[in-house]
C-alpha positions in Angstrom: 90.6 -42.2 -59.6 88.7 -44.8 -61.7 88.3 -45.4 -65.4 84.6 -44.7 -65.0 85.2 -41.0 -64.4 88.3 -40.6 -66.6 88.2 -39.3 -70.2 90.7 -41.2 -72.2 91.1 -38.3 -74.6 92.4 -36.1 -71.8 95.2 -38.6 -70.9 96.4 -40.3 -74.1 94.5 -38.5 -76.9 92.3 -40.1 -79.5 92.3 -43.3 -81.5 92.3 -45.9 -78.7 88.7 -46.1 -77.3 87.9 -49.6 -78.6 91.3 -50.9 -77.6 91.0 -49.4 -74.1 87.6 -51.0 -73.5 88.2 -54.4 -75.1 87.6 -57.3 -72.7 88.1 -60.2 -75.1 90.5 -63.0 -74.3 93.1 -61.7 -76.8 93.8 -58.0 -77.5 96.3 -57.7 -80.3 97.8 -54.3 -81.3 100.2 -53.7 -84.1 101.4 -50.2 -84.9 104.1 -48.0 -86.3 106.6 -46.0 -84.3 105.3 -43.1 -82.2 101.7 -44.5 -82.4 101.2 -44.3 -78.6 100.6 -48.0 -78.4 103.0 -48.7 -75.5 102.1 -45.5 -73.6 98.3 -46.2 -74.0 98.8 -49.9 -72.9 100.7 -48.8 -69.8 98.1 -46.2 -68.8 95.4 -48.7 -69.4 96.9 -51.4 -67.1 97.7 -49.0 -64.3 94.1 -47.9 -64.2 92.8 -51.4 -64.7 94.6 -52.8 -61.6 93.5 -49.9 -59.5 89.9 -50.3 -60.6 89.7 -54.1 -60.4 90.5 -55.5 -57.0 92.3 -58.9 -57.0 93.6 -58.4 -60.6 97.3 -58.8 -61.3 99.5 -58.3 -64.4 102.3 -60.3 -65.9 104.5 -58.3 -68.4 106.6 -60.4 -70.8 109.3 -59.7 -73.3 111.6 -62.1 -75.1 114.6 -61.1 -73.0 114.1 -60.5 -69.2 116.8 -57.8 -68.9 115.2 -55.6 -71.5 112.2 -54.7 -69.2 114.0 -52.2 -66.9 114.4 -49.6 -69.6 111.2 -50.4 -71.5 108.1 -51.8 -69.9 109.1 -51.0 -66.3 110.0 -47.4 -67.2 106.8 -47.1 -69.3 104.6 -48.3 -66.5 106.4 -46.0 -64.0 105.8 -43.1 -66.4 102.1 -44.0 -66.6 101.8 -43.8 -62.8 103.4 -40.4 -62.9 101.2 -39.3 -65.8 98.1 -40.3 -63.8 99.3 -38.7 -60.6 99.2 -42.0 -58.6 102.9 -42.7 -58.1 102.5 -42.4 -54.3 100.2 -45.4 -54.4 102.7 -47.7 -56.0 105.9 -49.3 -54.7 108.3 -50.0 -57.6 111.4 -52.1 -57.0 114.3 -53.3 -59.2 115.2 -56.3 -57.2 112.9 -58.1 -57.5 111.7 -56.3 -60.6 108.0 -55.7 -59.7 105.4 -53.1 -58.9 103.0 -53.3 -56.0 99.8 -51.3 -55.6 100.2 -50.4 -52.0 96.5 -50.2 -50.9 95.8 -53.8 -51.9 99.0 -55.6 -52.6 98.2 -56.3 -56.2 101.3 -56.8 -58.4 102.8 -56.2 -61.8 105.4 -58.9 -62.4 108.0 -59.0 -65.2 109.3 -62.1 -66.9 111.2 -63.1 -70.1 110.8 -66.0 -72.6 114.5 -66.7 -72.0 113.5 -68.4 -68.7 110.5 -70.5 -69.8 110.3 -72.6 -66.6 110.1 -69.5 -64.4 107.7 -67.9 -66.8 105.3 -70.9 -66.8 105.3 -71.2 -63.0 104.6 -67.5 -62.3 101.9 -67.0 -59.6 100.7 -64.3 -57.2 100.0 -64.6 -53.5 96.9 -62.3 -53.6 94.1 -62.4 -56.2 94.4 -63.7 -59.7 97.1 -63.4 -62.4 94.4 -62.6 -65.0 96.2 -60.0 -67.2 99.2 -60.6 -69.5 101.0 -58.0 -71.6 103.5 -59.2 -74.2 105.4 -56.2 -75.4 107.4 -56.3 -78.6 105.6 -59.4 -79.6 107.5 -59.6 -82.9 110.5 -60.7 -80.8 108.7 -64.0 -80.0 109.9 -66.0 -83.0 108.2 -69.3 -82.1 104.4 -69.6 -81.8 105.1 -72.6 -79.6 106.6 -70.4 -77.0 103.4 -68.2 -77.0 101.3 -71.4 -76.6 103.3 -72.5 -73.6 102.6 -69.1 -71.9 99.0 -69.1 -73.1 98.3 -72.5 -71.4 99.8 -71.3 -68.1 98.8 -67.7 -67.6 96.1 -66.6 -67.4 94.4 -69.8 -66.2 91.5 -71.0 -64.2 88.2 -69.3 -63.1 88.1 -65.7 -62.1 85.3 -64.0 -60.1 82.6 -62.1 -62.0 84.1 -58.7 -61.6 87.3 -59.8 -63.4 88.2 -61.1 -66.8 91.2 -62.8 -68.4 93.1 -61.2 -71.2 96.4 -61.4 -73.0 97.5 -58.2 -74.8 100.2 -58.2 -77.4 101.8 -55.0 -78.8 104.3 -55.0 -81.6 105.7 -53.4 -84.8 104.7 -55.5 -87.9 108.1 -55.9 -89.5 107.2 -59.0 -91.6 104.0 -60.4 -93.0 105.4 -63.9 -92.6 105.4 -63.7 -88.8 103.1 -66.1 -87.0 101.2 -63.3 -85.3 99.7 -62.3 -88.6 98.4 -65.7 -89.5 97.2 -66.5 -86.0 95.4 -63.3 -85.1 94.9 -61.1 -88.2 94.2 -63.7 -91.0 92.0 -66.0 -89.0 88.7 -64.9 -87.4 88.4 -65.6 -83.7 85.4 -64.4 -81.7 87.7 -64.3 -78.6 90.1 -61.9 -80.2 90.1 -58.2 -81.3 92.9 -56.8 -83.4 93.9 -53.2 -83.8 96.3 -51.2 -86.0 97.6 -47.7 -85.3 100.2 -45.3 -86.5 101.8 -41.9 -85.8 99.0 -40.0 -87.6 96.8 -40.3 -84.5 99.5 -39.1 -82.1 98.5 -35.5 -81.5 101.4 -35.1 -79.0 104.1 -35.2 -81.7 105.7 -31.9 -82.7 106.7 -30.7 -86.1 110.2 -32.0 -85.9 108.8 -35.5 -85.1 106.5 -35.4 -88.0 109.3 -34.3 -90.3 111.1 -37.5 -89.6 108.2 -39.5 -91.1 107.9 -37.0 -94.0 111.5 -37.6 -94.9 111.1 -41.3 -94.5 108.2 -41.3 -96.8 110.3 -39.6 -99.5 113.5 -41.6 -99.1 112.3 -45.1 -98.0 108.7 -45.8 -98.8 108.8 -49.5 -97.7 110.2 -48.5 -94.3 107.6 -45.7 -94.0 104.7 -48.1 -94.6 105.9 -50.3 -91.7 107.5 -47.9 -89.2 105.2 -45.0 -90.1 101.8 -46.4 -91.1 102.0 -49.7 -89.2 101.4 -51.9 -92.2 102.8 -55.4 -92.5 106.3 -55.5 -93.9 107.4 -58.0 -96.5 110.2 -60.4 -95.7 112.0 -60.2 -99.0 114.5 -57.4 -99.0 113.2 -56.0 -95.7 115.8 -54.2 -93.7 115.1 -54.7 -90.0 115.7 -51.5 -88.2 117.2 -51.8 -84.7 114.8 -49.4 -83.0 115.3 -48.7 -79.4 112.0 -48.1 -77.5 111.7 -45.1 -75.2 109.1 -43.5 -73.1 106.5 -41.3 -74.8 106.2 -38.0 -73.0 102.7 -36.7 -73.4 
């Protein structure tokens, strides 16, 4: 299976074609809840690694021990969704995924262990892809810069490219992600915004949740529903727990 003969719409639905095909150095995606952003990103990376020999992926969250029930589970779901689970070896200790035909890896790290994060390497190929999930958790731009200077790094062969993908919910317009990537033009960066309205896999009960939210808490609806930037003054941060999107 390759991305060249796969129709994105048949796997994850509509609304993500430009994001899926983006090859710029930075691919930044903000979105509301149930917008398919994590599911799409996971599917995209599983197929990328299978299509691009010698490519490897580093997945980062603020806290290392949050991966198991979020990014690791989401990528495992993506393998199942694509029917390629038998081609991957997934282990919890160490927490990693290996593409068995080639030995390419998906490695998981946290910003809570900066030294280990900055020294991450692979034994085969190039660590050319980075996925920062829940990027809003990264409070300090300096921490992002440390990672950005370490991974991905160096020259890659012509069939590969280097890219850092950041996915997040835009809870506050004062967060450094807005100023750095959305307010400032950068030819090496593409930004994307999505929301639940493009998720054709939601049922009526799911959509009713957002309909009620729109009536009772418009400010929350604009952020959690529509994926718009929240305002810091008076913003109630919702302690959402991410789960796998079944499609």
